[in-house]
C-alpha positions, 0 to 999 in steps of 0.5 A: 629234033629241035622241038624235042630239045625245046620240050625237054628244056621246058620240062626241066624248067617247069620241074625246077620252078616247082622245086623252087616254089616248094623250097620257098614254101618250106622256108616260109613255114620255118620262118613263121614257126621260128617267129612264133617260137621266139615270141613265146620265149620273149613273152614267157621265158619258156621254149616253145617245147616247154610251153607246148608240154605245159599246155598239154599238162594243164589241159589234161590234169596229172599225167605220167611222163609216158602219157604226156609224151603220147599227147605231145606225139614225142618220145618219152626221153625227149619229154623227160628232158623238157619236163625236168627243166619245167620242174626245176623252174617251178612250173611243174611238180612231181607226185606219186601215183596212188597205189604205185610208188614207182610211177610219177605223175606231173602236174602244173603248179600255180606258177605254171598256170600263171605263165599259161594265162599270159602265154601266146599260142606255141608254134607247135599248137599253131602247126597242129591247128593248121594241119587239122584244118587241111583236108586229109588228102592234103595231110597225107600228101604232105606226110609223104613228101616230108617223109621222103625229105627226111629219108634223104636229110634226116633225122628219123622222126622218132629221134627228132626233138620237140619243135624249137627245143635246143638239142645237146649238140646245139648247146655245145656249139 
């Protein structure tokens, strides 16, 4: 009986140690991404999300908001908000799709290209590059684990903002 209690306690301690290690890894990941995002802001005055979208727009040429959202793996409404800020700041210009006046294209201005030349790699790009280096089985396991966490604490991935982009609620606070 004492052996059974001891083995149960050892199992609980091992499980707690595994959860602690996972939490430390999440904390380290968030800290590294946060540091990277702050470096982007300090060096460029742009948020991580703005730089990420500007980079994709520069790489792909003129795109619609929907096309840019697909490349950024984000919702159209989230991308529209960030693009509006980029346009107001003169980094992006809007144009019309030839033959379809209803559709708007986005392109990077000379001012936007200038800031891209001196900008560090965005936190989002760093994370995507790291995921690309992982074996697919690890990415699948990571996806399952993070998805389980999100089911518990939210938000749903479709409603999540771009990395380190302030939300309206955060701005009000």
